[in-house]
N, C-alpha and C positions, 0 to 999 in steps of 0.2 A: 504494500500500500504506500506508494511514493507520492500520492497526491495529498495536498493539505486538507485536513478535515477539522471541523469544529464540533466539539462534543460537550455535553453536560454530564458530569459524574457526581456521585455522592462521596464526600470525603470529610471525615471528622464532623459529621452532622451538618455540613454545608452543601448546598447545590453549587458545584464549582464548574466554571467554564474552562476548557483547555483547547489549545490549538495543537494538533499532532500531525507529524509527517514522518514517513519512513518506517522501516522494519529493522530490527536488530537490537543490540544492547541499548538500554534506555539512558537518555541524557535529559535531565530535567532543568529547565531554564526559568529562573525567577527574576522578575522585573523589579524596578525601583519606583520612586515617586518623583513627579507625576507621570507614570507610565502604565502600560497594561501588557498583556501577552503580545500585543502587536509590535512591541519594541524588538522582538526576536524574529521579525519577518525575514531577515536576511540569513539568519542562522538555521532556521528550520529546513529549508530546501538543501542547504549546503551539508548539513549533518545527515539528512536522508540520503543524499547522493554518495556520501562517504560510508554508508552502511550502518547507520545508527537510527534508532527511533527517537526522535526529538519531540518533547512535550513541553509546551509553555503554558502554565496556568495563569489565569487572573487571580492574584492573591485575594485573601478575604477582604471584602469591602471595595474591591476594584472591579471595573468593567461589569461583566455579567455574573460574577461570583457573589453569592450572598454575603452580607456583612451584619454581624450582630450589632445591636444598638448600644450595648454596654462598652464603654471605653476600655475597661480593664480586660476585655477579651481580645485585645490586639497586642499582647506581649509576644516576644520572640518565642516563648514556650508554646503559645497557641499556634503560631505559624509553623514551628517545627512539627507539632502534632498534625497540622494540615498536610504537610508534605509526606510524612510517614504514612498517613492514611491514604494519600493519593497513590503511593506505591502499591498499597494493598488493592486499591480500586483498579490499578493497572495490571494486577497479577504479577508484579515484579518483586523479586527478592531484593535486588540492589539496583542502584543507579549512580551515575556521575551527576553531581549537583553543580550548576553554574549559576552565577548571579551577578547583577550590577546594582550599585547604590544600595538601597535597603535589601534588595535581593542578594547582594554580596554578603551583607551582615548575616542574613538568614543562611546562606550557603555555608559560611564558616561555622555557624552554630550547628547546622545539621551534621557536618563532618566531625565536629567536636563531640556532640552528644550521641550521635548514632552512626559511628563508623561501620557498624555491622550492616547498615542499610545503604549508606552513601560512601562508596569506597574510593572516591577521588573528588576533588573540588577544584573549580576554576572560578576565581573571583575578580571582578573588574571594578576599579575605582576605590572601594573601601578595603583597606588592609585588615588582617587579623590584628587586633589591638589588645593590650593588657587592660585589665579592669582598672579604672581610675580610683584614686584613694577615697573619693567620696562620690555621692550621687551627682550625676552630670548637671542637674538643675542648679546645684550650688557652685559649679565651676564656671558656667557660662557668664560672660560679662553683661552688665546692664548699667545704665545711667538714668538720670531723671528724664532724659529726652529720648533715649533709644535703648534697645535690648537686642541681644543676640537672637538670630532668626528662630532658633529652636524654642526660645522662651516666648517669642511672639506667637508660635503655633500652639501654645499650651491652653489658653482659655477656649473652651468649646464654643464654636460659632463665630469667633472673631475672624480668623483667616478664611474660613468657609465663606463668610459674608463678603469679604473683599474679592476672593477669587471667583465666586459664582455670579457676581454682577455682570461680568463679561467673560465667559469661560474661554472662548477662543483667544481673546486678547491675553488673558492670564497665562494660558499655556504657551502662546507664542513668545511672550516676554520671558517666562521662566526657562523654557527650553533654550532659547537663543542665549540668554545671559550665562548659562552654564556650559555652553558649547565652546569649542575651540575657535569658532568664527568670531566670538566676541573679543578675542585678543589674548595676548600673553598674560600670565598670572605670576605675581610674586617676583617679577623682574623689574629692573630700573625702568621707570616710565610705563610699566605694565598696567593693565586694567585692574583696579582693586576688586577684591572678592565681592560680588554682588550679594552673596548670601552670608553677610557678616552682621553688622548692626542694622536694626530696622527702626525707623522713626516711630515713636509711640503715637504720633499725631497723624502721619501720612500712610503708614503701613508699608508693605514690601514692594508692591508693584510700581509705585510712583518713582522709585529710584532705579528701576530696571529699564534698559534701552528697549525701544520698540522698533525692530528692524524694518527698513523699507521693503526688503525682500527676504524671503526665507533662505536659510543655507541650502546649498545644492543637494545635501543628503536628506532634506526634509521637504517633501512636496506639499502643495496645498491639499492634495488628496490625503496624504498622511495626516496632516493636521485636522482634516475633516473627521477621520476615524478617531483620533484622540479626543477631539471635541465632543463627538457623539457619545463616546464612552463616559466622559466625565459629566456630561449633561444628564446621563442616565443615573450614574452612581453618586454624583457629587464628590467633594474632596474629603469628606469626613473620614472614610476608611484609611486613606493615606495619612492624614494628619493625626489620626489616633495612634499610629506607630510612634510618632514623636511624643505623644502624651504618655507613653509608657516607658520612656527612657529611664526614669528613676526607678520604676517598678522592675524593669529588666535588670538594672544594676543590683537591686536587692536580691532578686531571684538567682542571679548568676553567681552569687557567693557559693552556691552549692557546687559550682564547676571549678572552684579555685584549684590551681595546680595542674589542671588538665592541659594537654597540648593536642593540636590537630595532627594526628599520626598518619593520615592517608596522603597519597601523592597530591600535590597542589601546584596550580599555576596562578600567577597574579599578573594582571595587566592594568595599566593606568594611562590616561592621556596626559601628555606633558602640560596641557593647559587646564587640567581638571581643577575646579574650584577648591576641592579638598586639599590639594597640595599647597595652597596658600595659607592653610591653617598652621599656626606656629607648632613646630615639633613633628609635623606629619611625615616629613622626609626621613627623620630619624626613626620614627616608628616603623616605616617601611624597611629601612636598612636593618633594623633589629628583628624583623619578622621571623627569620629562620629559628630563633630561640623558641617561638611559639608554634612554628610550622616546620619541624625538622626535615620533612620530605618535600619542601618547596623546590620544585625543579627549575623554575625560571621566574624572574621578574622582568616584564617587558614594559618599557615606556614608549608610547607612540607620539612622535613629534607632531606638534600643531593640533593635537586632538584634545577635545574637552571631556566632559563628564559622561556623555551618551555614547560611549566607546563603540558598542556593537552596532550602533546606527551610523555614527560618523565615519568609522573605518571598518566596514563589514568584511572586506577582503582580508585585511591584516588579522582581524579577530578570527575569521573562519580558518585561515591557514594555521594560526597558532593553536586554536582549539582542536582542530582535527589532528594536528601533529601530536598534541598532548594526549589525546584519546588513543591514538594508535600506538603511542609509546607505553601504555599501561600493560601490565602483565595480562596475557590472554585469559588466564584462569579467573581474573577479576571481572571480566566482561560476560554478561549473561544475556542470552536472547530473551526478548520480552514479547509475550503473546499479545493478541489483540485486546483492546480495552473492553471491560464490561460496562455497559451503560443501559 
């Protein structure tokens, strides 16, 4: 079955939408915010052509996947449960887990917590990081006039209200600002990180550039698909991930001392906004201590945060090469999905 299919499955009590293509060992692709399974549109056919079954779900609260109303049901532990349950729905014993942005954070934790089910990991953008000494909400900066963007996302309804007034415009601004097309980051005379401090009075979007034309890798039709998805779901599900950062920190104390022991690949865009966060490059350099089987760290010149969309050929080449380099005994053929 090498044609792309869209299916609804039951996973962890949720009605979950997945995009699937190909037959063979399973590769699970997890998106970030604000994205959906559509962000993997270039990887699904490439992985199918390479002999893998690629499955990209809409995470809980995104796209066509159901989302609980309770904020505290959007922890990483809930998302880990979703993906383990999705493997069961796919009749798969194991899979390789791949993720970007929040999907990368989820991918690292799936490999950390369930190496019996996720036998290799590829993460884009967000590295595996040590737990901070205190809850993140106490570390992020704020002043009387502005606050770090993750703090701006905390009050329920505030960011949703801003973003949902004009969903297409909000997505256009956010996606462009975090892309490599917005310019260099963290260099002399470079573009400052747009996802840093947010004005308490004006919100996030007022400070973001509104491009006269979309980047070459994002068509108006692509933006139509994304706009339709967030018009249906709203932004609440994605924002609820940020609202559980302190709760995640508290729950993750149970994982203290664990390392990611499965083979791993890490890729990041040279202009990823995350690289401008102080200390991030040092965290990436130190990652082998937390990920001892990290095979390669790849930095893509001129690329921003949406790496699998901005540089699909480079990502596909690296990802297929990583998958083919895994021990054959770790790859398992995956039967057809039950639905």
